[in-house]
N, CA, C and O atoms as a GROMACS GRO file, in nm:
protein
  288
    1MET      N    1   0.085  -0.118   0.000
    1MET     CA    2   0.000   0.000   0.000
    1MET      C    3   0.090   0.124   0.000
    1MET      O    4   0.190   0.129   0.071
    2ALA      N    5   0.054   0.221  -0.078
    2ALA     CA    6   0.130   0.345  -0.089
    2ALA      C    7   0.104   0.435   0.031
    2ALA      O    8  -0.008   0.443   0.082
    3THR      N    9   0.208   0.502   0.074
    3THR     CA   10   0.196   0.603   0.179
    3THR      C   11   0.268   0.728   0.132
    3THR      O   12   0.348   0.724   0.038
    4VAL      N   13   0.241   0.836   0.197
    4VAL     CA   14   0.303   0.964   0.164
    4VAL      C   15   0.391   1.004   0.282
    4VAL      O   16   0.348   0.998   0.397
    5SER      N   17   0.513   1.045   0.253
    5SER     CA   18   0.605   1.086   0.359
    5SER      C   19   0.601   1.237   0.378
    5SER      O   20   0.546   1.311   0.296
    6MET      N   21   0.660   1.280   0.487
    6MET     CA   22   0.667   1.424   0.513
    6MET      C   23   0.752   1.491   0.405
    6MET      O   24   0.723   1.603   0.363
    7ARG      N   25   0.856   1.423   0.361
    7ARG     CA   26   0.942   1.478   0.255
    7ARG      C   27   0.862   1.500   0.126
    7ARG      O   28   0.878   1.601   0.059
    8ASP      N   29   0.775   1.403   0.092
    8ASP     CA   30   0.689   1.418  -0.026
    8ASP      C   31   0.601   1.541  -0.014
    8ASP      O   32   0.584   1.617  -0.110
    9MET      N   33   0.544   1.560   0.104
    9MET     CA   34   0.455   1.675   0.124
    9MET      C   35   0.532   1.807   0.119
    9MET      O   36   0.482   1.906   0.066
   10LEU      N   37   0.652   1.808   0.175
   10LEU     CA   38   0.734   1.930   0.169
   10LEU      C   39   0.769   1.965   0.025
   10LEU      O   40   0.761   2.081  -0.015
   11LYS      N   41   0.807   1.864  -0.054
   11LYS     CA   42   0.840   1.888  -0.195
   11LYS      C   43   0.720   1.944  -0.271
   11LYS      O   44   0.736   2.029  -0.358
   12ALA      N   45   0.600   1.896  -0.237
   12ALA     CA   46   0.479   1.940  -0.305
   12ALA      C   47   0.427   2.074  -0.253
   12ALA      O   48   0.336   2.132  -0.312
   13GLY      N   49   0.486   2.124  -0.144
   13GLY     CA   50   0.443   2.253  -0.090
   13GLY      C   51   0.313   2.247  -0.012
   13GLY      O   52   0.244   2.348   0.003
   14VAL      N   53   0.280   2.128   0.038
   14VAL     CA   54   0.155   2.109   0.111
   14VAL      C   55   0.152   2.191   0.239
   14VAL      O   56   0.044   2.226   0.288
   15HIS      N   57   0.268   2.223   0.293
   15HIS     CA   58   0.275   2.292   0.421
   15HIS      C   59   0.236   2.440   0.412
   15HIS      O   60   0.217   2.504   0.516
   16PHE      N   61   0.224   2.494   0.293
   16PHE     CA   62   0.182   2.633   0.279
   16PHE      C   63   0.031   2.642   0.286
   16PHE      O   64  -0.040   2.580   0.207
   17GLY      N   65  -0.019   2.720   0.381
   17GLY     CA   66  -0.163   2.737   0.397
   17GLY      C   67  -0.210   2.866   0.333
   17GLY      O   68  -0.150   2.918   0.240
   18HIS      N   69  -0.320   2.917   0.386
   18HIS     CA   70  -0.377   3.042   0.336
   18HIS      C   71  -0.308   3.161   0.401
   18HIS      O   72  -0.229   3.146   0.494
   19GLN      N   73  -0.339   3.278   0.351
   19GLN     CA   74  -0.289   3.400   0.414
   19GLN      C   75  -0.343   3.408   0.555
   19GLN      O   76  -0.453   3.362   0.584
   20THR      N   77  -0.264   3.466   0.644
   20THR     CA   78  -0.300   3.470   0.785
   20THR      C   79  -0.430   3.545   0.811
   20THR      O   80  -0.498   3.516   0.909
   21ARG      N   81  -0.466   3.638   0.726
   21ARG     CA   82  -0.589   3.714   0.750
   21ARG      C   83  -0.715   3.634   0.718
   21ARG      O   84  -0.825   3.676   0.754
   22TYR      N   85  -0.701   3.520   0.649
   22TYR     CA   86  -0.817   3.439   0.612
   22TYR      C   87  -0.831   3.312   0.694
   22TYR      O   88  -0.898   3.219   0.651
   23TRP      N   89  -0.772   3.308   0.809
   23TRP     CA   90  -0.769   3.183   0.885
   23TRP      C   91  -0.898   3.157   0.959
   23TRP      O   92  -0.974   3.249   0.992
   24ASN      N   93  -0.922   3.028   0.986
   24ASN     CA   94  -1.036   2.984   1.064
   24ASN      C   95  -0.982   2.939   1.200
   24ASN      O   96  -0.892   2.854   1.203
   25PRO      N   97  -1.032   2.991   1.310
   25PRO     CA   98  -0.980   2.954   1.443
   25PRO      C   99  -0.984   2.804   1.471
   25PRO      O  100  -0.906   2.755   1.553
   26LYS      N  101  -1.073   2.730   1.406
   26LYS     CA  102  -1.078   2.584   1.427
   26LYS      C  103  -0.952   2.515   1.374
   26LYS      O  104  -0.925   2.400   1.410
   27MET      N  105  -0.877   2.583   1.289
   27MET     CA  106  -0.754   2.525   1.233
   27MET      C  107  -0.633   2.547   1.323
   27MET      O  108  -0.525   2.496   1.293
   28LYS      N  109  -0.648   2.620   1.431
   28LYS     CA  110  -0.535   2.655   1.518
   28LYS      C  111  -0.449   2.535   1.559
   28LYS      O  112  -0.326   2.546   1.557
   29PRO      N  113  -0.508   2.419   1.596
   29PRO     CA  114  -0.424   2.306   1.635
   29PRO      C  115  -0.336   2.250   1.522
   29PRO      O  116  -0.239   2.179   1.548
   30PHE      N  117  -0.369   2.282   1.398
   30PHE     CA  118  -0.297   2.227   1.284
   30PHE      C  119  -0.201   2.327   1.220
   30PHE      O  120  -0.133   2.294   1.123
   31ILE      N  121  -0.195   2.448   1.274
   31ILE     CA  122  -0.108   2.551   1.219
   31ILE      C  123   0.021   2.555   1.300
   31ILE      O  124   0.018   2.573   1.422
   32PHE      N  125   0.133   2.537   1.231
   32PHE     CA  126   0.265   2.536   1.294
   32PHE      C  127   0.310   2.678   1.327
   32PHE      O  128   0.368   2.702   1.432
   33GLY      N  129   0.284   2.770   1.237
   33GLY     CA  130   0.325   2.909   1.255
   33GLY      C  131   0.289   2.989   1.131
   33GLY      O  132   0.207   2.946   1.050
   34ALA      N  133   0.351   3.106   1.118
   34ALA     CA  134   0.326   3.191   1.001
   34ALA      C  135   0.459   3.245   0.950
   34ALA      O  136   0.551   3.272   1.027
   35ARG      N  137   0.465   3.261   0.819
   35ARG     CA  138   0.584   3.319   0.757
   35ARG      C  139   0.538   3.399   0.636
   35ARG      O  140   0.464   3.349   0.552
   36ASN      N  141   0.584   3.522   0.629
   36ASN     CA  142   0.544   3.611   0.519
   36ASN      C  143   0.392   3.619   0.504
   36ASN      O  144   0.340   3.618   0.393
   37LYS      N  145   0.323   3.626   0.617
   37LYS     CA  146   0.177   3.639   0.622
   37LYS      C  147   0.104   3.518   0.563
   37LYS      O  148  -0.010   3.531   0.516
   38VAL      N  149   0.168   3.402   0.564
   38VAL     CA  150   0.107   3.277   0.519
   38VAL      C  151   0.122   3.175   0.630
   38VAL      O  152   0.231   3.159   0.686
   39HIS      N  153   0.014   3.106   0.664
   39HIS     CA  154   0.022   3.003   0.766
   39HIS      C  155   0.100   2.883   0.715
   39HIS      O  156   0.092   2.846   0.597
   40ILE      N  157   0.177   2.822   0.806
   40ILE     CA  158   0.251   2.700   0.777
   40ILE      C  159   0.179   2.586   0.848
   40ILE      O  160   0.160   2.590   0.969
   41ILE      N  161   0.139   2.486   0.772
   41ILE     CA  162   0.063   2.373   0.825
   41ILE      C  163   0.159   2.276   0.895
   41ILE      O  164   0.269   2.251   0.846
   42ASN      N  165   0.116   2.223   1.009
   42ASN     CA  166   0.196   2.127   1.085
   42ASN      C  167   0.187   1.990   1.018
   42ASN      O  168   0.085   1.921   1.030
   43LEU      N  169   0.292   1.951   0.948
   43LEU     CA  170   0.290   1.824   0.875
   43LEU      C  171   0.303   1.704   0.968
   43LEU      O  172   0.269   1.592   0.928
   44GLU      N  173   0.351   1.724   1.089
   44GLU     CA  174   0.358   1.612   1.184
   44GLU      C  175   0.219   1.561   1.217
   44GLU      O  176   0.202   1.443   1.249
   45LYS      N  177   0.120   1.648   1.210
   45LYS     CA  178  -0.019   1.607   1.233
   45LYS      C  179  -0.087   1.568   1.102
   45LYS      O  180  -0.178   1.484   1.102
   46THR      N  181  -0.044   1.627   0.993
   46THR     CA  182  -0.109   1.604   0.864
   46THR      C  183  -0.075   1.468   0.804
   46THR      O  184  -0.164   1.398   0.755
   47VAL      N  185   0.052   1.430   0.808
   47VAL     CA  186   0.096   1.307   0.742
   47VAL      C  187   0.023   1.182   0.792
   47VAL      O  188  -0.028   1.106   0.710
   48PRO      N  189   0.014   1.158   0.924
   48PRO     CA  190  -0.055   1.037   0.969
   48PRO      C  191  -0.203   1.034   0.930
   48PRO      O  192  -0.256   0.929   0.893
   49MET      N  193  -0.270   1.148   0.940
   49MET     CA  194  -0.412   1.151   0.906
   49MET      C  195  -0.433   1.134   0.755
   49MET      O  196  -0.530   1.071   0.712
   50PHE      N  197  -0.344   1.190   0.676
   50PHE     CA  198  -0.353   1.174   0.530
   50PHE      C  199  -0.334   1.028   0.492
   50PHE      O  200  -0.408   0.976   0.408
   51ASN      N  201  -0.236   0.962   0.553
   51ASN     CA  202  -0.212   0.821   0.522
   51ASN      C  203  -0.327   0.733   0.569
   51ASN      O  204  -0.358   0.632   0.505
   52GLU      N  205  -0.391   0.770   0.679
   52GLU     CA  206  -0.509   0.696   0.725
   52GLU      C  207  -0.623   0.709   0.623
   52GLU      O  208  -0.690   0.611   0.591
   53ALA      N  209  -0.644   0.830   0.573
   53ALA     CA  210  -0.748   0.852   0.472
   53ALA      C  211  -0.714   0.776   0.343
   53ALA      O  212  -0.803   0.720   0.279
   54LEU      N  213  -0.587   0.775   0.306
   54LEU     CA  214  -0.544   0.702   0.187
   54LEU      C  215  -0.569   0.552   0.201
   54LEU      O  216  -0.610   0.487   0.106
   55ALA      N  217  -0.544   0.499   0.320
   55ALA     CA  218  -0.569   0.357   0.346
   55ALA      C  219  -0.718   0.324   0.332
   55ALA      O  220  -0.755   0.221   0.277
   56GLU      N  221  -0.803   0.413   0.383
   56GLU     CA  222  -0.948   0.391   0.372
   56GLU      C  223  -0.992   0.394   0.226
   56GLU      O  224  -1.076   0.314   0.185
   57LEU      N  225  -0.937   0.486   0.148
   57LEU     CA  226  -0.971   0.492   0.005
   57LEU      C  227  -0.925   0.365  -0.067
   57LEU      O  228  -0.994   0.316  -0.157
   58ASN      N  229  -0.810   0.312  -0.027
   58ASN     CA  230  -0.762   0.186  -0.086
   58ASN      C  231  -0.857   0.072  -0.054
   58ASN      O  232  -0.882  -0.014  -0.139
   59LYS      N  233  -0.910   0.068   0.069
   59LYS     CA  234  -1.006  -0.036   0.108
   59LYS      C  235  -1.133  -0.026   0.024
   59LYS      O  236  -1.186  -0.127  -0.022
   60ILE      N  237  -1.181   0.096   0.004
   60ILE     CA  238  -1.302   0.118  -0.076
   60ILE      C  239  -1.278   0.074  -0.220
   60ILE      O  240  -1.362   0.008  -0.280
   61ALA      N  241  -1.161   0.110  -0.274
   61ALA     CA  242  -1.130   0.073  -0.412
   61ALA      C  243  -1.115  -0.078  -0.427
   61ALA      O  244  -1.152  -0.134  -0.529
   62ALA      N  245  -1.060  -0.144  -0.324
   62ALA     CA  246  -1.038  -0.289  -0.331
   62ALA      C  247  -1.170  -0.365  -0.340
   62ALA      O  248  -1.178  -0.470  -0.404
   63ARG      N  249  -1.273  -0.313  -0.277
   63ARG     CA  250  -1.402  -0.381  -0.284
   63ARG      C  251  -1.493  -0.319  -0.392
   63ARG      O  252  -1.614  -0.340  -0.394
   64LYS      N  253  -1.428  -0.242  -0.480
   64LYS     CA  254  -1.495  -0.179  -0.593
   64LYS      C  255  -1.612  -0.089  -0.550
   64LYS      O  256  -1.715  -0.083  -0.616
   65GLY      N  257  -1.592  -0.022  -0.439
   65GLY     CA  258  -1.692   0.072  -0.391
   65GLY      C  259  -1.682   0.205  -0.464
   65GLY      O  260  -1.592   0.226  -0.545
   66LYS      N  261  -1.774   0.293  -0.434
   66LYS     CA  262  -1.772   0.425  -0.497
   66LYS      C  263  -1.666   0.513  -0.432
   66LYS      O  264  -1.651   0.516  -0.310
   67ASN      N  265  -1.594   0.583  -0.516
   67ASN     CA  266  -1.494   0.678  -0.470
   67ASN      C  267  -1.568   0.806  -0.429
   67ASN      O  268  -1.642   0.862  -0.510
   68PRO      N  269  -1.550   0.854  -0.306
   68PRO     CA  270  -1.622   0.974  -0.263
   68PRO      C  271  -1.571   1.102  -0.329
   68PRO      O  272  -1.632   1.208  -0.314
   69PHE      N  273  -1.459   1.093  -0.402
   69PHE     CA  274  -1.404   1.211  -0.468
   69PHE      C  275  -1.426   1.200  -0.618
   69PHE      O  276  -1.425   1.090  -0.674
   70ARG      N  277  -1.446   1.311  -0.681
   70ARG     CA  278  -1.467   1.313  -0.825
   70ARG      C  279  -1.346   1.380  -0.888
   70ARG      O  280  -1.316   1.495  -0.858
   71TRP      N  281  -1.277   1.308  -0.976
   71TRP     CA  282  -1.158   1.360  -1.042
   71TRP      C  283  -1.196   1.404  -1.183
   71TRP      O  284  -1.258   1.328  -1.257
   72TYR      N  285  -1.160   1.523  -1.219
   72TYR     CA  286  -1.187   1.575  -1.353
   72TYR      C  287  -1.061   1.580  -1.433
   72TYR      O  288  -1.064   1.622  -1.549
   0.00000   0.00000   0.00000
C-alpha cells in the first residue's frame, strides 16, 4: 500500500496554507506558525491523518466501492 512521507509533502508545498488574515480559528491546532503572512501547516499532524485517509480509500477501491471524490 502506498503512503506519503513528510518529505513528499514538503516537496509538493503542502505545508503552505492560506494567508493569515483568512484563517479559521478551528484550524489553530494544525497551524505550525506563520511566515510572510502565510500560515505554515503542521505536517507532523497532517501526514498520519492523510495516510489513514489514503488507506481507507484503498479499502473502498479494493471492494470496488464508490470513490467519494470526483476527479476531472
